[in-house]
Structures are given as C-alpha cells and as structure tokens.
N, CA, C and O atoms as CSV, one atom per row, in Angstrom:
chain,resi,resn,atom,element,x,y,z
A,1,MET,N,N,-51.283,-46.934,-3.274
A,1,MET,CA,C,-50.109,-46.108,-3.439
A,1,MET,C,C,-50.474,-44.658,-3.155
A,1,MET,O,O,-51.484,-44.165,-3.656
A,2,PRO,N,N,-49.669,-43.977,-2.363
A,2,PRO,CA,C,-49.959,-42.582,-2.074
A,2,PRO,C,C,-49.938,-41.758,-3.362
A,2,PRO,O,O,-49.068,-41.933,-4.215
A,3,GLY,N,N,-50.901,-40.868,-3.483
A,3,GLY,CA,C,-50.949,-39.981,-4.642
A,3,GLY,C,C,-51.594,-40.604,-5.866
A,3,GLY,O,O,-51.810,-39.906,-6.857
A,4,THR,N,N,-51.903,-41.863,-5.837
A,4,THR,CA,C,-52.532,-42.527,-6.963
A,4,THR,C,C,-54.020,-42.612,-6.702
A,4,THR,O,O,-54.453,-42.977,-5.609
A,5,LYS,N,N,-54.806,-42.268,-7.724
A,5,LYS,CA,C,-56.259,-42.336,-7.567
A,5,LYS,C,C,-56.749,-43.648,-8.163
A,5,LYS,O,O,-56.439,-43.989,-9.304
A,6,PHE,N,N,-57.509,-44.359,-7.377
A,6,PHE,CA,C,-58.093,-45.603,-7.824
A,6,PHE,C,C,-59.605,-45.465,-7.832
A,6,PHE,O,O,-60.179,-44.767,-6.996
A,7,THR,N,N,-60.234,-46.126,-8.768
A,7,THR,CA,C,-61.684,-46.162,-8.760
A,7,THR,C,C,-62.122,-47.134,-7.676
A,7,THR,O,O,-61.337,-47.969,-7.227
A,8,LEU,N,N,-63.368,-47.023,-7.259
A,8,LEU,CA,C,-63.901,-47.930,-6.253
A,8,LEU,C,C,-63.834,-49.366,-6.752
A,8,LEU,O,O,-63.517,-50.276,-5.986
A,9,ALA,N,N,-64.127,-49.573,-8.017
A,9,ALA,CA,C,-64.069,-50.925,-8.596
A,9,ALA,C,C,-62.648,-51.473,-8.512
A,9,ALA,O,O,-62.461,-52.646,-8.192
A,10,HIS,N,N,-61.645,-50.644,-8.794
A,10,HIS,CA,C,-60.253,-51.090,-8.726
A,10,HIS,C,C,-59.875,-51.440,-7.296
A,10,HIS,O,O,-59.199,-52.442,-7.062
A,11,GLN,N,N,-60.305,-50.623,-6.334
A,11,GLN,CA,C,-60.010,-50.890,-4.932
A,11,GLN,C,C,-60.620,-52.206,-4.486
A,11,GLN,O,O,-59.966,-53.002,-3.812
A,12,LYS,N,N,-61.871,-52.436,-4.861
A,12,LYS,CA,C,-62.529,-53.690,-4.491
A,12,LYS,C,C,-61.808,-54.881,-5.101
A,12,LYS,O,O,-61.630,-55.906,-4.444
A,13,ASN,N,N,-61.393,-54.749,-6.358
A,13,ASN,CA,C,-60.680,-55.834,-7.032
A,13,ASN,C,C,-59.324,-56.073,-6.381
A,13,ASN,O,O,-58.934,-57.219,-6.161
A,14,ALA,N,N,-58.605,-54.997,-6.074
A,14,ALA,CA,C,-57.291,-55.134,-5.435
A,14,ALA,C,C,-57.433,-55.775,-4.065
A,14,ALA,O,O,-56.640,-56.644,-3.703
A,15,ASN,N,N,-58.435,-55.358,-3.297
A,15,ASN,CA,C,-58.668,-55.950,-1.978
A,15,ASN,C,C,-59.012,-57.428,-2.109
A,15,ASN,O,O,-58.537,-58.258,-1.334
A,16,SER,N,N,-59.835,-57.744,-3.090
A,16,SER,CA,C,-60.236,-59.129,-3.315
A,16,SER,C,C,-59.026,-59.984,-3.700
A,16,SER,O,O,-58.876,-61.104,-3.211
A,17,LEU,N,N,-58.170,-59.463,-4.567
A,17,LEU,CA,C,-56.975,-60.207,-4.979
A,17,LEU,C,C,-56.036,-60.436,-3.799
A,17,LEU,O,O,-55.494,-61.529,-3.636
A,18,LEU,N,N,-55.845,-59.416,-2.987
A,18,LEU,CA,C,-54.981,-59.547,-1.818
A,18,LEU,C,C,-55.558,-60.556,-0.834
A,18,LEU,O,O,-54.834,-61.404,-0.312
A,19,PHE,N,N,-56.855,-60.465,-0.582
A,19,PHE,CA,C,-57.516,-61.395,0.323
A,19,PHE,C,C,-57.366,-62.829,-0.181
A,19,PHE,O,O,-57.039,-63.732,0.589
A,20,ARG,N,N,-57.603,-63.032,-1.466
A,20,ARG,CA,C,-57.488,-64.382,-2.036
A,20,ARG,C,C,-56.053,-64.889,-1.966
A,20,ARG,O,O,-55.827,-66.069,-1.698
A,21,ALA,N,N,-55.084,-64.011,-2.204
A,21,ALA,CA,C,-53.678,-64.425,-2.135
A,21,ALA,C,C,-53.311,-64.844,-0.717
A,21,ALA,O,O,-52.625,-65.848,-0.527
A,22,LEU,N,N,-53.761,-64.087,0.276
A,22,LEU,CA,C,-53.469,-64.431,1.670
A,22,LEU,C,C,-54.152,-65.732,2.067
A,22,LEU,O,O,-53.562,-66.554,2.769
A,23,GLU,N,N,-55.391,-65.925,1.623
A,23,GLU,CA,C,-56.091,-67.186,1.880
A,23,GLU,C,C,-55.352,-68.346,1.225
A,23,GLU,O,O,-55.175,-69.406,1.825
A,24,TYR,N,N,-54.929,-68.130,-0.002
A,24,TYR,CA,C,-54.233,-69.130,-0.808
A,24,TYR,C,C,-52.950,-69.590,-0.127
A,24,TYR,O,O,-52.582,-70.762,-0.202
A,25,LEU,N,N,-52.282,-68.668,0.530
A,25,LEU,CA,C,-51.001,-68.966,1.179
A,25,LEU,C,C,-51.154,-69.430,2.619
A,25,LEU,O,O,-50.157,-69.731,3.276
A,26,GLY,N,N,-52.361,-69.493,3.113
A,26,GLY,CA,C,-52.573,-69.992,4.467
A,26,GLY,C,C,-52.229,-68.990,5.550
A,26,GLY,O,O,-51.894,-69.386,6.666
A,27,GLY,N,N,-52.303,-67.699,5.248
A,27,GLY,CA,C,-52.057,-66.669,6.257
A,27,GLY,C,C,-50.653,-66.739,6.828
A,27,GLY,O,O,-49.710,-67.135,6.143
A,28,LYS,N,N,-50.524,-66.351,8.088
A,28,LYS,CA,C,-49.193,-66.270,8.703
A,28,LYS,C,C,-48.502,-67.623,8.766
A,28,LYS,O,O,-47.284,-67.701,8.605
A,29,HIS,N,N,-49.258,-68.687,8.997
A,29,HIS,CA,C,-48.632,-70.005,9.081
A,29,HIS,C,C,-48.064,-70.442,7.737
A,29,HIS,O,O,-46.973,-71.008,7.671
A,30,GLY,N,N,-48.794,-70.183,6.690
A,30,GLY,CA,C,-48.320,-70.554,5.358
A,30,GLY,C,C,-47.019,-69.855,5.004
A,30,GLY,O,O,-46.104,-70.464,4.449
A,31,LEU,N,N,-46.946,-68.579,5.327
A,31,LEU,CA,C,-45.729,-67.823,5.024
A,31,LEU,C,C,-44.546,-68.317,5.852
A,31,LEU,O,O,-43.418,-68.347,5.359
A,32,LEU,N,N,-44.789,-68.703,7.103
A,32,LEU,CA,C,-43.709,-69.254,7.925
A,32,LEU,C,C,-43.189,-70.572,7.328
A,32,LEU,O,O,-41.982,-70.814,7.289
A,33,ILE,N,N,-44.103,-71.400,6.874
A,33,ILE,CA,C,-43.714,-72.683,6.270
A,33,ILE,C,C,-42.906,-72.439,5.003
A,33,ILE,O,O,-41.850,-73.042,4.809
A,34,VAL,N,N,-43.398,-71.559,4.147
A,34,VAL,CA,C,-42.683,-71.252,2.896
A,34,VAL,C,C,-41.293,-70.716,3.204
A,34,VAL,O,O,-40.317,-71.116,2.570
A,35,ARG,N,N,-41.200,-69.810,4.177
A,35,ARG,CA,C,-39.889,-69.254,4.540
A,35,ARG,C,C,-38.927,-70.356,4.970
A,35,ARG,O,O,-37.771,-70.367,4.547
A,36,GLU,N,N,-39.390,-71.274,5.802
A,36,GLU,CA,C,-38.526,-72.365,6.261
A,36,GLU,C,C,-38.065,-73.254,5.106
A,36,GLU,O,O,-36.918,-73.701,5.076
A,37,LEU,N,N,-38.956,-73.502,4.171
A,37,LEU,CA,C,-38.599,-74.377,3.049
A,37,LEU,C,C,-37.672,-73.692,2.053
A,37,LEU,O,O,-37.043,-74.359,1.232
A,38,MET,N,N,-37.585,-72.382,2.119
A,38,MET,CA,C,-36.632,-71.666,1.265
A,38,MET,C,C,-35.193,-71.952,1.706
A,38,MET,O,O,-34.256,-71.783,0.926
A,39,TYR,N,N,-35.023,-72.387,2.959
A,39,TYR,CA,C,-33.690,-72.749,3.461
A,39,TYR,C,C,-33.315,-74.169,3.065
A,39,TYR,O,O,-32.164,-74.572,3.230
A,40,GLY,N,N,-34.265,-74.929,2.547
A,40,GLY,CA,C,-33.991,-76.296,2.131
A,40,GLY,C,C,-35.117,-77.241,2.521
A,40,GLY,O,O,-36.029,-76.879,3.264
A,41,GLU,N,N,-35.031,-78.459,2.001
A,41,GLU,CA,C,-36.045,-79.472,2.277
A,41,GLU,C,C,-36.110,-79.773,3.768
A,41,GLU,O,O,-35.101,-79.724,4.471
A,42,LYS,N,N,-37.318,-80.084,4.236
A,42,LYS,CA,C,-37.492,-80.382,5.663
A,42,LYS,C,C,-38.530,-81.482,5.840
A,42,LYS,O,O,-39.474,-81.616,5.061
A,43,ARG,N,N,-38.317,-82.267,6.901
A,43,ARG,CA,C,-39.302,-83.256,7.325
A,43,ARG,C,C,-40.360,-82.538,8.153
A,43,ARG,O,O,-40.159,-81.409,8.602
A,44,PHE,N,N,-41.495,-83.215,8.346
A,44,PHE,CA,C,-42.597,-82.641,9.118
A,44,PHE,C,C,-42.120,-82.181,10.496
A,44,PHE,O,O,-42.404,-81.060,10.918
A,45,SER,N,N,-41.400,-83.050,11.185
A,45,SER,CA,C,-40.957,-82.716,12.551
A,45,SER,C,C,-40.023,-81.504,12.561
A,45,SER,O,O,-40.042,-80.711,13.502
A,46,GLU,N,N,-39.214,-81.365,11.522
A,46,GLU,CA,C,-38.323,-80.205,11.432
A,46,GLU,C,C,-39.127,-78.921,11.235
A,46,GLU,O,O,-38.816,-77.888,11.827
A,47,LEU,N,N,-40.166,-78.996,10.397
A,47,LEU,CA,C,-41.027,-77.827,10.194
A,47,LEU,C,C,-41.782,-77.470,11.475
A,47,LEU,O,O,-41.933,-76.299,11.826
A,48,GLU,N,N,-42.245,-78.499,12.151
A,48,GLU,CA,C,-42.973,-78.284,13.400
A,48,GLU,C,C,-42.074,-77.569,14.414
A,48,GLU,O,O,-42.501,-76.613,15.061
A,49,HIS,N,N,-40.852,-78.029,14.545
A,49,HIS,CA,C,-39.901,-77.437,15.489
A,49,HIS,C,C,-39.505,-76.016,15.071
A,49,HIS,O,O,-39.467,-75.110,15.903
A,50,ALA,N,N,-39.212,-75.826,13.789
A,50,ALA,CA,C,-38.718,-74.532,13.306
A,50,ALA,C,C,-39.783,-73.438,13.347
A,50,ALA,O,O,-39.463,-72.270,13.571
A,51,THR,N,N,-41.049,-73.810,13.131
A,51,THR,CA,C,-42.106,-72.800,13.054
A,51,THR,C,C,-42.896,-72.651,14.349
A,51,THR,O,O,-43.478,-71.595,14.602
A,52,GLY,N,N,-42.922,-73.697,15.169
A,52,GLY,CA,C,-43.731,-73.660,16.390
A,52,GLY,C,C,-45.219,-73.830,16.125
A,52,GLY,O,O,-46.040,-73.610,17.016
A,53,ILE,N,N,-45.567,-74.219,14.910
A,53,ILE,CA,C,-46.975,-74.433,14.553
A,53,ILE,C,C,-47.403,-75.788,15.104
A,53,ILE,O,O,-46.665,-76.766,14.981
A,54,ASN,N,N,-48.592,-75.855,15.714
A,54,ASN,CA,C,-49.039,-77.129,16.273
A,54,ASN,C,C,-49.307,-78.155,15.169
A,54,ASN,O,O,-49.518,-77.799,14.010
A,55,THR,N,N,-49.296,-79.422,15.549
A,55,THR,CA,C,-49.370,-80.533,14.590
A,55,THR,C,C,-50.578,-80.443,13.675
A,55,THR,O,O,-50.448,-80.589,12.460
A,56,ARG,N,N,-51.746,-80.206,14.244
A,56,ARG,CA,C,-52.967,-80.166,13.435
A,56,ARG,C,C,-52.930,-79.026,12.416
A,56,ARG,O,O,-53.229,-79.232,11.240
A,57,THR,N,N,-52.566,-77.830,12.866
A,57,THR,CA,C,-52.515,-76.673,11.976
A,57,THR,C,C,-51.454,-76.868,10.902
A,57,THR,O,O,-51.683,-76.545,9.737
A,58,LEU,N,N,-50.295,-77.393,11.285
A,58,LEU,CA,C,-49.236,-77.624,10.317
A,58,LEU,C,C,-49.697,-78.613,9.242
A,58,LEU,O,O,-49.453,-78.396,8.055
A,59,THR,N,N,-50.350,-79.678,9.647
A,59,THR,CA,C,-50.856,-80.669,8.695
A,59,THR,C,C,-51.810,-80.018,7.691
A,59,THR,O,O,-51.712,-80.253,6.486
A,60,LEU,N,N,-52.724,-79.206,8.195
A,60,LEU,CA,C,-53.689,-78.535,7.322
A,60,LEU,C,C,-53.013,-77.554,6.374
A,60,LEU,O,O,-53.330,-77.517,5.185
A,61,ARG,N,N,-52.079,-76.754,6.899
A,61,ARG,CA,C,-51.401,-75.762,6.059
A,61,ARG,C,C,-50.533,-76.428,4.996
A,61,ARG,O,O,-50.487,-75.967,3.856
A,62,LEU,N,N,-49.846,-77.509,5.361
A,62,LEU,CA,C,-49.028,-78.217,4.375
A,62,LEU,C,C,-49.903,-78.751,3.244
A,62,LEU,O,O,-49.529,-78.672,2.074
A,63,GLU,N,N,-51.044,-79.283,3.587
A,63,GLU,CA,C,-51.964,-79.799,2.567
A,63,GLU,C,C,-52.452,-78.670,1.656
A,63,GLU,O,O,-52.495,-78.831,0.436
A,64,GLU,N,N,-52.817,-77.533,2.243
A,64,GLU,CA,C,-53.264,-76.385,1.450
A,64,GLU,C,C,-52.162,-75.898,0.511
A,64,GLU,O,O,-52.407,-75.636,-0.667
A,65,LEU,N,N,-50.950,-75.781,1.044
A,65,LEU,CA,C,-49.831,-75.305,0.225
A,65,LEU,C,C,-49.474,-76.296,-0.878
A,65,LEU,O,O,-49.089,-75.889,-1.974
A,66,ARG,N,N,-49.599,-77.583,-0.602
A,66,ARG,CA,C,-49.375,-78.604,-1.635
A,66,ARG,C,C,-50.443,-78.529,-2.716
A,66,ARG,O,O,-50.139,-78.595,-3.907
A,67,ASN,N,N,-51.701,-78.390,-2.292
A,67,ASN,CA,C,-52.794,-78.278,-3.261
A,67,ASN,C,C,-52.649,-77.046,-4.139
A,67,ASN,O,O,-53.067,-77.048,-5.297
A,68,SER,N,N,-52.054,-75.992,-3.585
A,68,SER,CA,C,-51.812,-74.753,-4.330
A,68,SER,C,C,-50.536,-74.820,-5.152
A,68,SER,O,O,-50.227,-73.896,-5.904
A,69,LYS,N,N,-49.797,-75.912,-5.009
A,69,LYS,CA,C,-48.528,-76.134,-5.723
A,69,LYS,C,C,-47.448,-75.122,-5.338
A,69,LYS,O,O,-46.561,-74.810,-6.132
A,70,VAL,N,N,-47.539,-74.614,-4.098
A,70,VAL,CA,C,-46.530,-73.701,-3.566
A,70,VAL,C,C,-45.381,-74.521,-2.975
A,70,VAL,O,O,-44.227,-74.093,-2.998
A,71,ILE,N,N,-45.706,-75.696,-2.451
A,71,ILE,CA,C,-44.685,-76.617,-1.947
A,71,ILE,C,C,-44.933,-77.997,-2.544
A,71,ILE,O,O,-46.023,-78.291,-3.035
A,72,GLY,N,N,-43.912,-78.827,-2.494
A,72,GLY,CA,C,-44.022,-80.207,-2.948
A,72,GLY,C,C,-43.714,-81.153,-1.801
A,72,GLY,O,O,-43.280,-80.736,-0.727
A,73,ARG,N,N,-43.945,-82.433,-2.050
A,73,ARG,CA,C,-43.723,-83.452,-1.023
A,73,ARG,C,C,-43.273,-84.730,-1.701
A,73,ARG,O,O,-43.788,-85.113,-2.752
A,74,ARG,N,N,-42.301,-85.383,-1.078
A,74,ARG,CA,C,-41.910,-86.714,-1.524
A,74,ARG,C,C,-41.784,-87.595,-0.294
A,74,ARG,O,O,-41.528,-87.109,0.808
A,75,VAL,N,N,-41.963,-88.885,-0.488
A,75,VAL,CA,C,-41.904,-89.833,0.616
A,75,VAL,C,C,-40.633,-90.657,0.469
A,75,VAL,O,O,-40.318,-91.139,-0.620
A,76,THR,N,N,-39.903,-90.816,1.572
A,76,THR,CA,C,-38.644,-91.561,1.551
A,76,THR,C,C,-38.907,-93.070,1.524
A,76,THR,O,O,-40.018,-93.524,1.798
A,77,ASP,N,N,-37.878,-93.827,1.192
A,77,ASP,CA,C,-37.958,-95.285,1.209
A,77,ASP,C,C,-37.603,-95.843,2.585
A,77,ASP,O,O,-37.526,-97.059,2.762
A,78,ASP,N,N,-37.387,-94.962,3.556
A,78,ASP,CA,C,-37.043,-95.392,4.906
A,78,ASP,C,C,-38.164,-96.220,5.522
A,78,ASP,O,O,-39.299,-96.209,5.047
A,79,THR,N,N,-37.823,-96.936,6.586
A,79,THR,CA,C,-38.825,-97.646,7.360
A,79,THR,C,C,-38.833,-97.043,8.759
A,79,THR,O,O,-37.836,-97.181,9.469
A,80,PRO,N,N,-39.872,-96.402,9.181
A,80,PRO,CA,C,-41.076,-96.085,8.410
A,80,PRO,C,C,-40.810,-94.959,7.413
A,80,PRO,O,O,-39.893,-94.160,7.602
A,81,PRO,N,N,-41.612,-94.898,6.355
A,81,PRO,CA,C,-41.443,-93.832,5.359
A,81,PRO,C,C,-41.661,-92.455,5.998
A,81,PRO,O,O,-42.462,-92.303,6.921
A,82,GLN,N,N,-40.941,-91.474,5.495
A,82,GLN,CA,C,-41.089,-90.110,6.011
A,82,GLN,C,C,-41.338,-89.160,4.850
A,82,GLN,O,O,-40.799,-89.324,3.755
A,83,ALA,N,N,-42.166,-88.167,5.120
A,83,ALA,CA,C,-42.460,-87.148,4.114
A,83,ALA,C,C,-41.415,-86.042,4.196
A,83,ALA,O,O,-41.060,-85.577,5.279
A,84,ILE,N,N,-40.937,-85.638,3.039
A,84,ILE,CA,C,-39.998,-84.524,2.926
A,84,ILE,C,C,-40.706,-83.439,2.117
A,84,ILE,O,O,-41.263,-83.706,1.052
A,85,TYR,N,N,-40.676,-82.221,2.635
A,85,TYR,CA,C,-41.337,-81.102,1.973
A,85,TYR,C,C,-40.287,-80.179,1.370
A,85,TYR,O,O,-39.210,-79.987,1.934
A,86,MET,N,N,-40.621,-79.612,0.215
A,86,MET,CA,C,-39.713,-78.702,-0.473
A,86,MET,C,C,-40.500,-77.590,-1.159
A,86,MET,O,O,-41.695,-77.723,-1.421
A,87,ILE,N,N,-39.814,-76.510,-1.440
A,87,ILE,CA,C,-40.419,-75.370,-2.119
A,87,ILE,C,C,-40.488,-75.691,-3.613
A,87,ILE,O,O,-39.604,-76.361,-4.146
A,88,THR,N,N,-41.522,-75.222,-4.276
A,88,THR,CA,C,-41.632,-75.379,-5.729
A,88,THR,C,C,-41.182,-74.083,-6.390
A,88,THR,O,O,-40.891,-73.099,-5.711
A,89,GLU,N,N,-41.129,-74.091,-7.699
A,89,GLU,CA,C,-40.784,-72.877,-8.434
A,89,GLU,C,C,-41.790,-71.774,-8.115
A,89,GLU,O,O,-41.427,-70.613,-7.927
A,90,LYS,N,N,-43.057,-72.162,-8.059
A,90,LYS,CA,C,-44.124,-71.209,-7.733
A,90,LYS,C,C,-43.905,-70.613,-6.338
A,90,LYS,O,O,-44.043,-69.404,-6.150
A,91,GLY,N,N,-43.566,-71.455,-5.368
A,91,GLY,CA,C,-43.329,-70.989,-4.014
A,91,GLY,C,C,-42.079,-70.128,-3.904
A,91,GLY,O,O,-42.039,-69.172,-3.131
A,92,ALA,N,N,-41.062,-70.473,-4.681
A,92,ALA,CA,C,-39.801,-69.722,-4.629
A,92,ALA,C,C,-39.992,-68.268,-5.053
A,92,ALA,O,O,-39.223,-67.395,-4.649
A,93,GLU,N,N,-41.009,-68.008,-5.862
A,93,GLU,CA,C,-41.272,-66.634,-6.288
A,93,GLU,C,C,-41.752,-65.746,-5.144
A,93,GLU,O,O,-41.838,-64.528,-5.301
A,94,LEU,N,N,-42.061,-66.338,-4.009
A,94,LEU,CA,C,-42.479,-65.566,-2.829
A,94,LEU,C,C,-41.298,-65.054,-2.015
A,94,LEU,O,O,-41.488,-64.308,-1.054
A,95,GLU,N,N,-40.094,-65.439,-2.383
A,95,GLU,CA,C,-38.920,-65.079,-1.582
A,95,GLU,C,C,-38.791,-63.578,-1.363
A,95,GLU,O,O,-38.570,-63.141,-0.233
A,96,ASN,N,N,-38.922,-62.785,-2.411
A,96,ASN,CA,C,-38.781,-61.334,-2.261
A,96,ASN,C,C,-39.886,-60.742,-1.393
A,96,ASN,O,O,-39.644,-59.820,-0.615
A,97,ILE,N,N,-41.099,-61.275,-1.528
A,97,ILE,CA,C,-42.223,-60.785,-0.728
A,97,ILE,C,C,-41.967,-61.058,0.751
A,97,ILE,O,O,-42.150,-60.180,1.593
A,98,ILE,N,N,-41.548,-62.272,1.056
A,98,ILE,CA,C,-41.282,-62.641,2.447
A,98,ILE,C,C,-40.112,-61.836,2.999
A,98,ILE,O,O,-40.144,-61.395,4.148
A,99,ASP,N,N,-39.085,-61.648,2.185
A,99,ASP,CA,C,-37.936,-60.852,2.622
A,99,ASP,C,C,-38.341,-59.400,2.874
A,99,ASP,O,O,-37.895,-58.790,3.846
A,100,ASP,N,N,-39.184,-58.848,2.001
A,100,ASP,CA,C,-39.653,-57.470,2.203
A,100,ASP,C,C,-40.493,-57.352,3.469
A,100,ASP,O,O,-40.384,-56.358,4.186
A,101,LEU,N,N,-41.328,-58.345,3.758
A,101,LEU,CA,C,-42.103,-58.335,4.999
A,101,LEU,C,C,-41.187,-58.378,6.222
A,101,LEU,O,O,-41.426,-57.683,7.210
A,102,ARG,N,N,-40.144,-59.194,6.148
A,102,ARG,CA,C,-39.186,-59.285,7.250
A,102,ARG,C,C,-38.494,-57.936,7.464
A,102,ARG,O,O,-38.355,-57.479,8.599
A,103,LYS,N,N,-38.060,-57.302,6.368
A,103,LYS,CA,C,-37.395,-55.995,6.465
A,103,LYS,C,C,-38.335,-54.947,7.051
A,103,LYS,O,O,-37.930,-54.127,7.875
A,104,TRP,N,N,-39.593,-54.984,6.617
A,104,TRP,CA,C,-40.578,-54.044,7.147
A,104,TRP,C,C,-40.761,-54.258,8.643
A,104,TRP,O,O,-40.825,-53.294,9.405
A,105,ALA,N,N,-40.845,-55.509,9.067
A,105,ALA,CA,C,-41.028,-55.823,10.491
A,105,ALA,C,C,-39.816,-55.399,11.319
A,105,ALA,O,O,-39.961,-55.001,12.475
A,106,GLU,N,N,-38.628,-55.485,10.733
A,106,GLU,CA,C,-37.424,-55.017,11.437
A,106,GLU,C,C,-37.452,-53.499,11.597
A,106,GLU,O,O,-37.063,-52.967,12.637
A,107,LYS,N,N,-37.917,-52.813,10.559
A,107,LYS,CA,C,-37.951,-51.352,10.591
A,107,LYS,C,C,-39.060,-50.844,11.504
A,107,LYS,O,O,-38.884,-49.838,12.191
A,108,TRP,N,N,-40.198,-51.529,11.517
A,108,TRP,CA,C,-41.359,-51.100,12.272
A,108,TRP,C,C,-41.790,-52.206,13.234
A,108,TRP,O,O,-42.832,-52.831,13.040
A,109,PRO,N,N,-40.991,-52.443,14.266
A,109,PRO,CA,C,-41.328,-53.536,15.189
A,109,PRO,C,C,-42.669,-53.298,15.885
A,109,PRO,O,O,-43.018,-52.175,16.248
A,110,VAL,N,N,-43.392,-54.377,16.052
A,110,VAL,CA,C,-44.686,-54.339,16.722
A,110,VAL,C,C,-44.496,-54.918,18.107
A,110,VAL,O,O,-44.016,-56.041,18.261
A,111,GLU,N,N,-44.872,-54.150,19.113
A,111,GLU,CA,C,-44.771,-54.619,20.491
A,111,GLU,C,C,-46.050,-55.364,20.842
A,111,GLU,O,O,-47.095,-54.753,21.068
A,112,LYS,N,N,-45.959,-56.675,20.885
A,112,LYS,CA,C,-47.118,-57.506,21.219
A,112,LYS,C,C,-46.655,-58.628,22.124
A,112,LYS,O,O,-45.515,-59.086,22.048
A,113,ASP,N,N,-47.564,-59.061,22.983
A,113,ASP,CA,C,-47.299,-60.248,23.771
A,113,ASP,C,C,-47.406,-61.466,22.856
A,113,ASP,O,O,-48.217,-61.477,21.931
A,114,ALA,N,N,-46.609,-62.467,23.105
A,114,ALA,CA,C,-46.656,-63.684,22.298
A,114,ALA,C,C,-48.045,-64.311,22.322
A,114,ALA,O,O,-48.454,-64.949,21.352
A,115,ASP,N,N,-48.772,-64.135,23.421
A,115,ASP,CA,C,-50.109,-64.719,23.550
A,115,ASP,C,C,-51.126,-64.069,22.613
A,115,ASP,O,O,-52.159,-64.671,22.320
A,116,THR,N,N,-50.856,-62.860,22.142
A,116,THR,CA,C,-51.831,-62.170,21.312
A,116,THR,C,C,-51.616,-62.429,19.837
A,116,THR,O,O,-52.430,-62.010,19.014
A,117,LEU,N,N,-50.542,-63.111,19.486
A,117,LEU,CA,C,-50.268,-63.370,18.059
A,117,LEU,C,C,-51.024,-64.541,17.552
A,117,LEU,O,O,-50.907,-64.891,16.378
C-alpha cells in the first residue's frame, strides 16, 4: 500500500502468502475455471470450450482445485457417466477478487499477442 511502511519480515510474509495463494488457485488457468463455474455447473467439455485450456492442463487444474476444495465434482448416472463441476462456498468467496481483476484489466488493458500469454 502506498504510504504504508512494512518491515522486511512483513514483506517476505506477504509475498509468500500471495505466492502460495496463486499456486493454490492454479495461476491464470485456475482463475479462469473458477470464473466459469461462478456462472453455473459445467461439464468438462463445456469448461474446455469456455476457457480454451487444453485437455491435459484442464484435467490437472480441475484436480488441484478439487483437492483445494475450491470446486466440487459429481458424476451423473448417464451412460456413459459424466463429471459435472461446480463452485464451492470456498471458491465462491473469490468472486470479488476475480471481478476486481477483470475491472482492473478493463481499465488498464495490456497489449499482448495471444501467443505470448
């Protein structure tokens, strides 16, 4: 925060907490998945289409987010069975953070080629 003095120990702790939180959420892919699930439950293929995340990465991120209890999963009785993913109470608490990031990105657009993201 501008104008606030932090000790070196506090800065290291704050950086560590932020780093761990970003790791915990799976970085940019995790946040995209959480954002999509805030609109409602989705099947794997719907998440894949909506986020553009490749199959392998999506599988890994979904597993990480489930293990962190940020999202949940249930399997349908359909033949073949299908997994449905949903946001948990814990994940829903990220809504304001994700919305603030979106607002910041709208205010301060970054000019980048899609290949560099």
